[in-house]
N, C-alpha and C positions, 0 to 999 in steps of 0.2 A: 859460600852457601851452597847447599845441595839442591835447593829449589830455585829455578831460574825463570819460571813461567810468569808472564804478565797478566794472563787470564787463566781461568780454569773452565775450559769449554768442553773438555772430554778427557777420557783416559788415554786415548790414542797418542797425543803428543808427549805424554809423561814417560820419562826414563824410569827404570826400576829404582834407581837411587832417589828419584823425586817422590815416587810412591812411598818408599820407606821413610823419607823425611817427613811426609805428612802424617804417616802412621805413628812415628816416634813422637812428634809434637802432640798429636792427639792423645796418645797414651799418657803423656805428662798431664794434659788437661783433665783427662778422665780420672786419673789417680788423685789429682788435687781436689777435684769436685767431691770425690768419695771421702776425702779428709775434711770436707767442709769449706775448702778454699775455692769457691766457685768463680771468683772475679779476678780479672787482670786488667792491664792498662795498654795492651798492644794496639788497640784502636782508639785510644783516648784522643778526643778532639776531631775524630774523623766522622764522616757521614755515610751511612749505609742505606741504600734505597732498595726495597724489595718490590719487584714488578711481577706479579703473578697473573698472567693472562689465562691461566688454567688453574682451577681451584685445587688446593692441596693443604689440608689443615695441618698435618704433621710436619711436612717439609717446611712450610712457611713459619710455623711456630718454632721449629728447630733453629732456623736461620735467625729469627728475631731474638731468641734467647741467647744464641751464640754471640751475636753482635753486641747485645746489651751487657753480657758478662765480660766482654773485652773493652767496654767503655765507649762504644760508638753511639752516635745519635742515630737511631733507627727509625725509618719511615716506611710503612707499607702502603702501597697504592692499590686501590680496588680497580684493576684494569678493565674488568667486565662492565663497569659503569663509567669508564673514562672517555676521553676524546676519541679514542679508537672507534667506539660505537657510533660516533658522530661523523666518521669518515676519515679521520686522521690516519696517515700512513705510519708504518713502523719507523721509517727514517725521520719523519717529522717529530715523532715522539722522542726519538733518540736525540734530536737537536734540542728539544725542549729540556730534556733531562740533563744534557751536557751543559746547558746554560746555568743550571743550578749548582754545578761543580761538586757532585758527590765524589766520594773516594772509592766506594764499592757499590756495584750494581748486581743484585741477585735477580735472575730472570728465569721464569718458567713459562713455556710457550707451547701451544699445541702443534706447531709446525716445525719440522726438522730444519735446522739451519738458521732459524730466526735469531737465535742467541748469538751465533757467529756474526750475523749481519750487524747486530747492535754493537758488538765488540769492535767492529771496524769503524763505527761512527762516533764512539764516545772516547773520552780521554782517561776514564777511570778503569779500575780492574773489574772485569765481568766474571761472574760465577754462574755456570749453567745449573739451574735447579730442575732440569728436565726439558728436553725439546723434542716433541713429536715421538717418532720411533728411533731417534738418533742416539742420544746418550743421556745418562743421569750419573755424572761422575762422583758426586759426593755420596750417593747411595752405594756405589761399588766400593768406595774407600771405607765407608763405615762397615760394610759387610766384611771387607778384608781385615779391618781391625778386630772385629768380633771373632772372626776365624782365628786370627793370630793369638788372641787372648785365650781362646778355648783350646787350641791345639798346640800352642807354644811355637808355632812356625807358620810360614805362609808360602811354602814351596814343597813340591813333590807330594801333594795331597791329591786324592781323587774326589772331585766335586761334581755332583749331579745337579743340574739346573733343570727343573721339571715344570711343565705346564705350557702356558701361552707364550711361547718364545717369539712368535711372529710379531706380536704387538708390544713387546717389552723392551724399552730402552734400558731397563735395569739389567736384563739378561745380556744385552749387547755390551754394556760397560763392564759387567762382571766377567764375561768370557775374555774380553781384551785384557783386563787387569790380571786375571788368573793365569792367562797364557804368558804374559810378560814375566810373571813370577814362577814360571816353570811347574805349573800344576797340570794334572790330567783332567780335562773337562768333558763331561758327557751332557748332551742336551737330550731330554726325554719329553716326548709329547706326541700328540696325534699329528699325522702328516699335514693336516689342514691348518695347524697352528705352528708349523715349522717354516721359517723363511727359506726361499729357494737359494741354493748354493752355499748354505751355511757350513756344510762339511768342509768347504775349501778354506775355512778359517782355522783348520787344524784341531777341530773338536770331533768327538764321536757323537753320532746321532742315532737314536733308536726310538721306536714307538712301543717298546716293551718295558714297562715300568720295573718289573722284577730284574731284568737283565741290566737296566740302567742303574739301578741302586746297588747292584752286587758289589759288596766290599767298599762302598763309598764312605769316605771320611766325613763328608759334608753333604747334606741334602737340602737344597735350596728350592723351596716351592714358590711359584709365581701366581699372582692374581689373574683370574680369568677376566680380561678387559673387554667386557661387552660394549662399552661406550666407543671403542675403536673398531668394532666389527660392523661391516656393512652387508653381512650375509649370514647363512647358517653354517658355522664352523664346527659345531658339535651337535650330535643328535638331541641331547638333553643334558641338563646339569646332573641328573641322576646317573645317566650312563657315563658321563665324564668322571664323576666321583668313583664309580665302580672300577673304571680302567686306570685313571690317572690321579685320583685323590689319594693323599697319603694317610694310610691307616696302619695299625700295628702289624698286620700281616705283611704289607709291602715293606715297611721299615725294617722288618726282621732280616731282609736280604742285605741291608747295609752293614757296615762294620759295627761291632758291638758298642763302640764308643762314639758312633756317629752323632753329629749335632744336627739339629733341624732349624732351618731359617725360613723367614718369610718377610718380604719388604713391607707388607701391609698396604692398605687395610685387607684383612683376611675375609674370605667367604667360607665360614665354617661349614663343613659338610659338603663342600664343593671341591676345594683344593686340598683341604686338610681336615682331619678329624680334630674336634675341639679338645679331646683328652690329650692328644699328642702336643697340640699347640700350647697347652697349659702345663705340660710335664717339665718341670725345671731341671730334671736330670738329663733331658735330651734337648729341649727347646731353648734357644738363645734369642728368641724373638724380642723379649723385653730388653735384653742387653743391646740389641741392634738399635732400638730407639734411644737408649742412653748414649751409645757411642756416636749417634748422629750429631748431637750437640758438640761433643768433643772434636769430631772430625771437621765440622764446619768452623769451629773456632780456629783449629789448626790451619785450615785452608786459607781463611781470611788473614790470619796472622802472617803466614808465609808469603802470600801475594803482596801484602803491604810492605813487608821487609824486602822482598825482591825488587820492588819498584823504587825503594829508597837506596838500593845499592848503585854505585856509580857505573 
């Protein structure tokens, strides 16, 4: 097997061949779904538990659909109203979950490192559905699959990731993955939304949108994450859109066949012009959602298979 991981906690531990293995398997699932063959049996008889300590409609729905399409018994726990609100620790919760003997545990948590801690305390495979500002590996993998399908390759591309870099685990996972696959990555955004020392990760950093998009093959816009901000990071949404929102004038600096991405949910008129978001000749935002189910099916399939290997 090309995939040897026991958990999927981030992109950092994955070798390029493992990234490719997930994308290849996801490609098969995506094509089968488009032919009307949506269901498989890779998780038949297994139990998948989704623990979302942080709300996310699309990610949770995507994992639920993925598990059910592969034959798993899927249970989603409302963690905001769980024993944690009554004072139970994360480790106690892990002990309780472990006693139920699930096979797959999907976790989303507002604190970086919480998912890794759970993985150390449970016996099943753990998938990180986003933790704090740390990582969101399946989002980066579905973005990678979307890029590969649109461009025919996932190497030696120029990718501009634009907007709220500082608060984005999506940006972190994407720049790690794209770097592993030999792409040129530019981070574009205001200095107040750029994490310190990010240039040391081998990426280009600029606060000039036109320069950042120059010749880019992929333009990936990020959501302005006001819920993670504890101060005034931008003058106003109107000013932010003027300087960093994607419109036709700014997009003209990218390659003529550049694709536009956004992990969602979108703030139209803040990060991106609605006309561009809906332009199916440039935007692959809808396909990102579609590929999310296929990638999560592939990730769970490969994790289970890796654990069955001697």
